[in-house]
C-alpha positions in Angstrom: 15.9 -15.5 -20.5 17.7 -15.1 -17.3 15.9 -16.0 -14.0 16.6 -12.6 -12.7 14.9 -10.8 -15.6 13.0 -7.9 -14.3 9.3 -8.0 -14.7 9.1 -5.3 -17.3 11.5 -7.2 -19.5 9.7 -10.5 -19.6 6.2 -8.8 -19.7 7.4 -6.8 -22.7 8.7 -9.9 -24.4 5.4 -11.8 -23.6 3.4 -9.1 -25.1 5.4 -8.8 -28.2 5.3 -12.6 -28.8 2.1 -14.2 -27.5 -1.4 -13.7 -28.6 -3.3 -11.2 -26.4 -6.2 -13.6 -26.1 -4.2 -15.5 -23.6 -4.3 -12.6 -21.2 -1.8 -10.9 -19.1 0.3 -13.3 -16.8 0.8 -12.6 -13.1 4.2 -13.8 -12.8 7.2 -15.5 -14.7 7.6 -18.9 -13.0 10.9 -20.6 -13.4 10.8 -23.9 -11.5 8.8 -25.9 -9.0 9.1 -28.8 -6.5 6.2 -30.6 -5.0 3.5 -28.1 -4.2 5.8 -25.1 -4.5 6.9 -22.9 -7.3 9.4 -20.0 -7.7 9.3 -16.9 -9.9 12.0 -15.1 -11.8 12.6 -12.8 -8.9 13.2 -15.9 -6.6 9.9 -15.6 -4.6 8.5 -18.9 -3.4 4.7 -19.6 -3.7 2.5 -22.5 -2.4 0.7 -23.6 -5.5 -2.9 -24.1 -4.5 -4.2 -24.2 -8.2 -1.9 -26.9 -9.8 -2.2 -25.6 -13.3 -6.0 -25.5 -12.8 -6.3 -28.9 -11.3 -3.8 -30.4 -13.7 -0.6 -31.1 -11.7 -1.9 -34.0 -9.6 1.6 -34.8 -8.5 2.9 -31.3 -8.2 5.9 -30.2 -9.8 8.9 -32.4 -10.8 7.7 -35.4 -9.1 10.7 -37.9 -9.4 8.4 -40.9 -10.5 6.8 -38.7 -13.1 10.1 -37.3 -14.4 11.5 -40.7 -14.6 8.5 -42.1 -16.5 8.6 -39.3 -19.0 12.4 -39.3 -19.5 12.5 -43.1 -20.1 9.6 -43.1 -22.5 11.0 -40.1 -24.5 14.3 -42.0 -24.8 12.6 -45.0 -26.0 9.6 -44.2 -28.3 7.8 -40.8 -28.8 5.2 -39.9 -31.4 4.1 -42.9 -33.6 0.6 -41.7 -34.8 -2.4 -43.9 -34.6 -1.4 -46.1 -37.4 0.5 -48.0 -34.7 -0.1 -48.9 -31.1 2.1 -48.7 -28.0 2.3 -50.6 -24.6 1.7 -47.4 -22.5 -1.4 -46.4 -24.5 -3.0 -50.0 -24.1 -2.0 -50.3 -20.5 -3.5 -46.7 -19.7 -6.9 -47.5 -21.5 -7.3 -50.7 -19.8 -6.5 -49.1 -16.4 -8.9 -46.4 -16.9 -11.7 -48.7 -17.7 -11.0 -50.8 -14.6 -10.9 -47.6 -12.4 -14.2 -46.3 -13.9 -15.7 -49.8 -13.3 -16.9 -49.4 -16.8 -19.1 -52.4 -18.1 -18.0 -54.9 -20.7 -17.7 -53.5 -24.2 -16.5 -50.0 -22.9 -13.6 -48.4 -24.7 -11.3 -45.3 -24.5 -10.7 -42.7 -27.0 -7.5 -40.6 -26.2 -7.2 -37.0 -27.3 -5.2 -34.0 -26.2 -7.4 -31.9 -24.0 -10.6 -31.6 -22.1 -12.4 -29.7 -24.9 -11.2 -32.4 -27.4 -12.8 -35.0 -25.1 -16.0 -33.2 -25.1 -15.9 -32.7 -28.9 -15.6 -36.5 -29.2 -18.6 -36.9 -26.9 -20.5 -34.4 -28.9 -19.7 -36.4 -32.1 -21.0 -39.6 -30.2 -24.3 -37.8 -29.3 -24.7 -36.8 -33.0 -24.7 -40.4 -33.7 -27.5 -41.5 -31.4 -30.2 -43.1 -33.5 -33.7 -41.9 -33.6 -36.2 -43.4 -30.9 -39.2 -45.7 -31.5 -41.3 -42.7 -32.9 -38.7 -41.9 -35.6 -38.5 -38.2 -34.7 -34.9 -36.9 -35.6 -32.6 -36.2 -32.6 -31.3 -32.6 -32.9 -30.8 -31.3 -29.4 -28.1 -31.5 -26.7 -29.0 -30.4 -23.1 -26.4 -28.6 -21.0 -26.7 -26.8 -17.7 -26.4 -22.9 -17.1 -23.0 -22.3 -15.5 -21.4 -25.1 -17.4 -17.9 -25.0 -18.9 -16.9 -27.6 -21.5 -14.1 -26.0 -23.5 -13.2 -23.3 -26.0 -13.3 -25.3 -29.3 -16.5 -24.7 -31.4 -18.4 -27.8 -30.3 -17.3 -27.6 -26.7 -17.9 -23.9 -26.6 -21.5 -24.3 -27.8 -22.1 -26.5 -24.7 -20.5 -23.9 -22.5 -23.1 -21.6 -21.0 -21.3 -18.2 -20.6 -22.6 -16.0 -23.2 -19.4 -13.9 -23.2 -17.5 -16.8 -24.4 -19.8 -17.8 -27.1 -21.1 -14.5 -28.5 -18.1 -13.5 -30.4 -18.1 -16.7 -32.4 -21.7 -16.9 -33.4 -23.2 -18.7 -35.1 -22.0 -21.7 -33.3 -22.8 -25.5 -33.4 -26.7 -25.6 -33.4 -29.0 -27.7 -31.3 -27.7 -26.8 -27.7 -30.3 -26.2 -25.1 -29.5 -24.8 -21.7 -31.5 -25.6 -18.5 -31.3 -23.6 -15.3 -28.9 -24.9 -12.8 -30.3 -27.1 -10.1 -33.9 -27.2 -11.7 -34.7 -30.8 -11.9 -38.1 -30.2 -13.5 -36.7 -28.0 -16.3 -34.1 -30.7 -16.9 -36.7 -33.5 -17.3 -38.8 -31.2 -19.5 -35.9 -30.5 -21.8 -35.0 -34.3 -22.3 -37.6 -35.4 -24.9 -37.4 -37.6 -27.9 -35.4 -35.0 -29.9 -32.6 -35.1 -27.3 -29.2 -36.7 -28.3 -27.5 -36.3 -24.8 -27.4 -34.3 -21.6 -23.8 -33.2 -20.8 -23.2 -32.1 -17.2 -20.2 -31.7 -14.8 -20.6 -33.6 -11.5 -19.4 -30.4 -9.8 -19.3 -27.2 -11.9 -15.8 -26.0 -12.1 -15.7 -22.7 -14.0 -19.2 -22.0 -12.8 -18.0 -21.5 -9.3 -17.1 -24.9 -8.1 -20.9 -25.6 -7.6 -22.4 -28.7 -6.3 -25.6 -29.9 -7.8 -28.6 -30.4 -5.4 -29.2 -33.9 -4.2 -31.0 -35.9 -6.8 -30.0 -33.9 -9.8 -27.5 -36.3 -11.4 -30.0 -39.1 -10.7 -32.7 -37.1 -12.5 -30.5 -36.6 -15.5 -29.8 -40.4 -15.6 -33.5 -41.3 -15.4 -34.6 -38.7 -18.0 -31.9 -39.7 -20.5 -32.6 -43.4 -20.1 -36.3 -42.8 -20.7 -35.7 -40.7 -23.8 -32.9 -43.0 -25.2 -30.3 -40.1 -25.0 -26.8 -40.3 -23.7 -25.8 -39.1 -20.2 -22.3 -37.4 -20.7 -20.5 -36.6 -17.4 -17.6 -34.1 -17.8 -15.0 -35.1 -15.3 -12.3 -33.1 -16.9 -11.8 -31.2 -13.6 -13.3 -33.6 -11.1 -11.8 -36.9 -12.2 -8.4 -38.7 -11.3 -8.9 -38.5 -7.6 -9.5 -34.9 -7.3 -12.8 -35.1 -5.5 -11.9 -38.1 -3.2 -12.8 -40.7 -5.6 -11.1 -41.8 -8.9 -14.3 -40.3 -10.6 -16.6 -37.9 -8.8 -19.7 -39.7 -10.0 -18.6 -42.8 -8.0 -19.0 -40.9 -4.8 -22.5 -41.8 -3.3 -23.1 -38.1 -2.2 -22.5 -36.9 -5.9 -23.3 -39.7 -8.3 -25.9 -41.5 -6.1 -25.1 -44.7 -7.8 -25.6 -43.8 -11.4 -23.8 -45.3 -14.4 -23.2 -42.8 -17.1 -23.0 -43.5 -20.8 -19.9 -41.4 -21.7 -17.3 -39.9 -19.3 -14.8 -37.3 -20.4 -11.3 -36.7 -18.8 -8.2 -34.6 -19.0 -6.4 -32.1 -16.6 -5.0 -34.2 -13.7 -4.9 -37.4 -15.9 -1.7 -36.1 -17.7 -0.2 -34.6 -14.5 1.1 -31.7 -16.6 1.2 -33.1 -20.2 -1.7 -32.7 -22.5 -3.9 -35.7 -22.7 -7.7 -36.2 -22.6 -9.9 -39.2 -22.7 -13.5 -40.0 -23.7 -14.8 -43.2 -22.3 -18.1 -44.5 -23.7 -19.7 -47.1 -21.3 -20.8 -50.4 -23.0 -20.7 -51.6 -26.3 -23.5 -49.6 -27.7 -21.9 -46.3 -26.8 -18.5 -47.5 -27.8 -19.7 -48.3 -31.3 -21.4 -44.9 -32.0 -18.3 -43.7 -33.8 -17.0 -46.0 -36.6 -13.5 -46.2 -38.0 -12.5 -42.9 -40.0 -15.3 -40.8 -38.2 -12.9 -39.3 -35.7 -9.1 -39.1 -35.0 -6.2 -37.1 -33.8 -2.6 -37.1 -34.9 -1.0 -36.8 -31.4 -3.7 -38.6 -29.3 -2.6 -41.2 -26.9 1.2 -41.0 -27.9 3.6 -43.1 -25.9 5.1 -40.1 -23.9 1.8 -38.7 -22.6 0.3 -42.2 -21.9 3.4 -43.2 -19.9 3.1 -39.8 -18.1 -0.5 -40.7 -17.2 0.4 -44.2 -16.1 2.9 -42.8 -13.7 0.2 -40.4 -12.3 -2.2 -43.3 -11.7 0.8 -45.4 -10.1 1.7 -42.6 -7.7 -1.9 -41.8 -6.8 -2.7 -45.5 -6.1 0.6 -46.3 -4.3 0.5 -43.3 -2.0 -3.2 -43.4 -1.2 -3.8 -40.0 -2.6 -7.6 -40.6 -3.4 -8.3 -41.0 0.3 -5.8 -38.2 1.2 -7.8 -35.9 -1.1 -11.1 -36.7 0.7 -9.5 -36.3 4.2 -7.5 -33.2 3.4 -10.5 -31.7 1.5 -12.6 -32.0 4.7 -10.0 -30.5 6.8 -9.5 -27.7 4.3 -13.3 -26.9 4.1 -13.6 -26.9 7.8 -10.9 -24.4 8.3 -12.0 -22.2 5.4 -15.6 -22.0 7.1 -14.0 -20.7 10.3 -12.5 -17.5 8.5 -14.2 -14.3 9.1 -16.1 -13.2 6.0 -16.3 -16.6 4.5 -20.1 -17.6 4.0 -19.8 -20.8 2.1 -17.4 -23.5 1.0 -18.2 -25.8 -2.0 -16.9 -28.7 -3.9 -15.5 -32.0 -2.7 -12.0 -33.4 -2.0 -9.3 -31.0 -3.1 -11.6 -29.1 -5.5 -12.9 -26.3 -3.4 -14.1 -22.7 -3.4 -14.9 -20.3 -0.6 -17.2 -17.4 -0.9 -16.6 -13.9 0.4 -19.7 -11.9 -0.7 -18.3 -8.6 0.7 -15.2 -8.8 -1.5 -14.1 -9.1 -5.1 -12.4 -12.4 -5.5 -9.8 -10.9 -7.8 -8.7 -8.7 -4.9 -8.4 -11.7 -2.6 -6.4 -13.7 -5.1 -4.0 -10.7 -5.6 -3.5 -10.4 -1.9 -3.0 -14.2 -1.7 -0.3 -14.0 -4.4 1.6 -11.3 -2.5 1.4 -13.4 0.6 2.9 -16.4 -1.4 -0.1 -18.4 -2.3 -1.5 -19.2 -5.8 -5.2 -19.6 -6.1 -7.9 -18.5 -8.5 -10.8 -16.1 -8.8 -13.4 -18.5 -10.2 -16.4 -16.2 -10.0 -17.1 -12.6 -8.8 -17.0 -13.6 -5.0 -15.6 -17.1 -5.1 -11.9 -18.3 -4.8 -11.0 -21.7 -6.2 -8.4 -24.0 -4.6 -7.3 -27.2 -6.4 -3.9 -28.0 -5.0 -1.7 -30.9 -6.1 -2.9 -34.2 -4.6 0.5 -34.5 -2.9 -0.1 -31.3 -0.9 0.4 -31.8 2.9 -1.9 -31.0 5.7 0.8 -28.6 7.1 0.8 -26.7 3.7 -3.1 -26.3 3.6 -3.0 -25.2 7.3 -0.3 -22.5 6.4 -2.9 -21.1 3.9 -5.8 -21.1 6.1 -3.7 -19.6 9.0 -2.7 -16.8 6.6 -6.3 -16.3 5.2 -7.4 -13.7 7.8 -4.3 -11.4 6.8 -5.2 -12.1 3.1 -8.7 -11.2 3.6 -7.8 -8.0 5.4 -5.2 -7.2 2.7 -8.0 -7.6 0.0 -10.3 -5.2 2.0 -7.5 -2.6 2.1 -7.3 -3.0 -1.7 -11.0 -2.1 -2.1 -10.6 1.0 0.1 -7.5 2.0 -1.9 -9.4 1.7 -5.2 -12.3 3.7 -3.8 -9.9 6.5 -2.7 -8.2 6.5 -6.3 -11.7 6.8 -7.7 -12.5 9.7 -5.5 -9.2 11.4 -6.2 -9.8 11.1 -9.9 -13.4 12.4 -9.8 
């Protein structure tokens, strides 16, 4: 399809060929470079979403392109009947970055949902406690998002996501967000695991109150259950640490039993990882109890290795922390913004007087890609290679974007009045 294809042409082709469950795309993007992308009509955008926190190195990073190209020209898919050097090297490196204890291991898969499915299977294998009561429940938090496959979906709290596919995987118990007492009460001898995001992503980029993750760690340890941290969106430097739980203000020194990863790990290619900490957790799944045809293939693991190389070499973890604080400070100065949440370069700003979809639409028209993560919150998750100047360009444009969003509200109100 030509790059100059009019919108009605590509939209018609998209609707004719792709499942409508995917939704209606906003633009036809054709290429990118760094933190910028271009659409089929030649318009340029600053990408402040990075494929939903995926493109850690932005678009067409030369080191990333080189690693993928060289590996594709050497060895591609081999199945898990065989091993490859990129796979082993990546697993070893993740264990080191996670500061995982001896006996820990990595299971590679293809997405965050699959990483959480593996964690769910591990939880189902947790043995009964001293009292012998069967373990039948997994505790998740209201506002959570863990994926769209049936097991991950069961642990995702949004009723609208789960209801069309009931009955789902049984035994999931949701506790109110931020309620430490409810969390502790739910983790009893029947509990297999607690699964929690260090910062809720799809729930609005929400930070848990101080002490919440520590309470989850204490409760699961007392009950003999697993503490599973879903770092699919928060991991790989996104929040100013390799893993969000490693930040003292988030993890408060806890050590989890299982960590799940995806998104930024692959830098644009599909890869997920489930990391059980310690030999007890690592041996919950025995040979033949889980697997995946494509998981950990040489191309995606080489790509992930390149992502880690560049992040480490260029100091992007520290940069995410510094730039994130700069961004948060600038966002709070904008008229109408009442709160900024998140950490590092995973942020949301709240505009209680505006529909976030109107703000995102106005931002897109102004040349900025962001995301309506909840009714009044806009999510920003730019590439880790984004510059201070690029972030400053967005915050400088934000007052005009907010004003344009307010005009959109008034225009819709006038249309309703005219139609009445």
